[in-house]
N, C-alpha and C positions, 0 to 999 in steps of 0.2 A: 317570577321566581322559579316556578316549576320548569319553564323553558331553559333558564340558565343552568339549573341543576342537571337537566338532561344533557345539555351540551357538555358540561363538565364531566359527566359520567362517560360520555362517548369519547371525549378527549383522553381521559385516563385509560380507557379500554384500548384505544388505538396506540397510545404510548407503551402500554404493557405488551401489546402484540409485537410492536417494533423492537422493544428491548429483548423479548424472548427470541425473536428471529436473529437479531444481531448476536446475542449471547450464544445461541446454538451454532451459528456459522463460525463465529470466532473460536469457540471451544473446539469445533471440529477441525478447523485449520491448525490450531495449536497441537491437537492430538495427532493429526495426519503427518505433520512435519516435525514432531517432537520439539516444538519451539521453546517451551519453558519447562525446565526441570527443577527438581527439588533443590532448594538452596540458592536458586538463581537470584541475581540482583538485576532487575530489568530497568534499563534506562529508557523511559518513554519520552520520545522527542515531541515536544508540544510547541506547535507553531502559532497557535491562536486561530487556526482554521477549523472547520466543521469536522474534518476527518480525524485530526489528532485529538480534539476534544472527545469525540465519540470513542476513539480507541482507549483513551485514559479511563473514561467512564465505564466502559464494558470490562476492561481488565481489572479495575477496582472491584467491580461487581462480581466477577468470576473468582477473584482472589479470596473472597469471603467463604465460598463453598468449594474451592479446589481441594482435591485430595493430597496436594503437595503444598509445601510452604515456599513462598517466594516473595521477594521485596520489590516494591515499585518506587522508582525515583523519577519524578517529572523534571525534564530539563528544557528550558527555553533559551534559544540563542537570540539575544538582543543584537540585531545587526546595525543598530543606530540609524534606522531610517528616520528622516525628519517627520516629526509629528507622531511618532510611535507612542501609544498610550502605555507607558511603563508600569502604571499602577494596576492595570486590568488583570493580568495573569497572577501576580502575587496575591491580590485580593481574593480572586477566585480559588486559588490553591490553598490559601490560609483557611478559607471557609470550608473547603473540602477536607482539610486535615491531611493532605498528602505531602510527603517529604519532597522538596523541590530545590532546584538551583536555577538562577538566572545567569547565563554565561554571556558576558558582554564582549563582542568583537565587532569592530567597525568594518564589516565586509561591504557595507553599502557604498562607502567612499571608494573602495578598491574597484568595485564593479562599475560605478559611474565613471571612474577615471579611465578604465581600460576598455570598456565597451562603447563604441561610437554611438551617438544619438540615433535612435531609430532601429538599432540592431537588437536582437534577442539577448536578454541578460541571463536567462535561465541556466544555460550551461555553466558559465563561470560561477554564478551565484551558488548553484548546487554543489559544485566542487569545493568551494571555499567553506560552505556550510558543513558539508560532509567531513572535511578535514578537521574543522573545529570540534565537531561533535565526537568524532572518533577519538581524538586526543583527550577530550574531557572524560569520555567513557573509561579510558585507561586510568585516568587520574583518580576517579572515584571507585574504581574496582568493579565496574558493571560487567556482568558476564554476557548480557544480551542487550542489543540496541533495537528498540521497537520503533518502526516507522508506520505512518498512517495510510499507506497506499492500499487501495481496495481493488475489487475485481475489475472495475471499469478502467482503472489506471493500468492494470496488467494487460488488458486487451488493447488499450490505446498504444501502449509501448510496443506490443507485438507488431501492430501495423506500422508504427513509426519506423521500427527497425527494418521491416520489409520494404516499405516505400522509399526510405531515405538512407538506409544503412546497408541494404543488401544482405541482411542476416535474419535468420529465423530464430529470434530470441525475444525474451520479455523480461519482466521483473520476477525473480523467483521468490516464493513465499519465505524462503530461508536461504541465507547467503553467507559465505565466509569471505571476509574482506581480502583484498589482494595480498596484504602483508601477513595474512593468517592470524591476526591478533583479535579480530572482532567477528562475532556471529550476529548478523543483522536479521531481524524477523519482521514479517508483515502480518500481524494477527488478523487484519481485516481482509485478507486475500480472498475470502469467499463471500464477502459482503457487497451488496449492490450499492452504488452511489446514491440511488434514489432513496433507499432505506436510511442511509446515513444522513442525507439532507433532511428528510422528514423528522428523524429522531433529533437532530440538532435544533431544528425549529421548535419542536415541542418541548425540548429541554431548555430552550432559550439560552444556549451557551453564549458568552460574551465574545462574539467573533471579532477578530482583528484583521482587517484587510491588508494585503501585501502591496506596497507601493512600487515594488520593483517589477514583479512579473504579472501581478493580478490585473494591471491596467493595460497590458500590451495586447494589441489586436493582431489578428491574422497569424497567430502562432501556429506552427505545424500541428502541435498537439490539439489545439482548439479545432482545427479543420477536421482532424481525424475523429475527435469527440463528436462533432456534429454529424459526421458521416455515420458513425456507429449508432448514435441516437436516432437518426433517420431510419436506419435499418430496423431498429427495435420497435419504432413506432409503426412501421409498415408491416413488419413480421414479428409480432410479440413472441418473446422467448428465444429469439435468435442469439442474443448475447449469452444466454445460458448454454445453448448448444455450442457456441464458439469457445466458451470457457471449458466445457467438457473436452473439446478437441485439444486444448492446451494440456489437459491431464491424460490424454490418450494418444501418445506419439508412437508412430510406427516407423522406425528408422529405415526399414527395408523398403518402404514405399515412398521415400524421399530420394534425394540425389547427392547426399554428402558421403564421399568415398572415405572420409576419415571416421565417420560414424558407423558405417556398415561396410563389410568386406564384399563389395560387388565383384571385384576381380577374382576373388576366391570362390565365387558362387558357381558351382558346376553341377551337372546332372549326376546323380548317384549311379554307381555301377549296376545295381539291381534294376533301377528304373530304365537304364540304357538297354539292358538285356531284354526286359519286358517289351520295350518299344520295338526292338528288332524282331521279336517273336510275332508281335502284332502285325508288323509290316510284311512279314513273310506269309 
């Protein structure tokens, strides 16, 4: 009995430490990018995975002590995947007491019809999902759309764009949609996936696996993820340093002529005169 009590105490302590760290990182990201403002209606996109569960949990936690007032609405897109446990999310959200909507769109059939067997479904699936969620956000008057991407997602996207897209870009913590109608935020931008995974396990969130993309092997993102995890294992702290680099960009030390005026970069007249005097 004493042993079980000690285990429970340690579990609670670890859960408390994880929650504090996630709260701190999420709160810092919200403040740094002015993600949530007074009077906002935040549509939290809930997929049933560890990231979105954690995001909802931490945002609800922060909402209680925030110096501003904002509304949270959880929205799940039911893509009509075969065997999808439709009861899980409503039961969880009812118990939590969070306002929510289940949006039903059969994007699963569209993806299966248009994407050849064996090909990656993520691209089309995400576009269809994004379109549905953006439209619904406008319908319910949401001022912000919150997605559950974390620090590791941001770094993976950076390398995916470099390796396969020839661009130096990633997922921004805050984004204005192409049509200018929606502000998308990623409150977990400063949070490590390992912390989210541990928090999710300890909170025992009712995880719902994705049958479209979750079972695909050899995805480019998975290859990049394994590469980054290998680096972190070999050189602990490397991902922290890499994320700091994303936050400290020096355009004059890259090679984008649209970003920095290299052509107009000339020696100043005073420096030129001093150089001539020295040479004499």
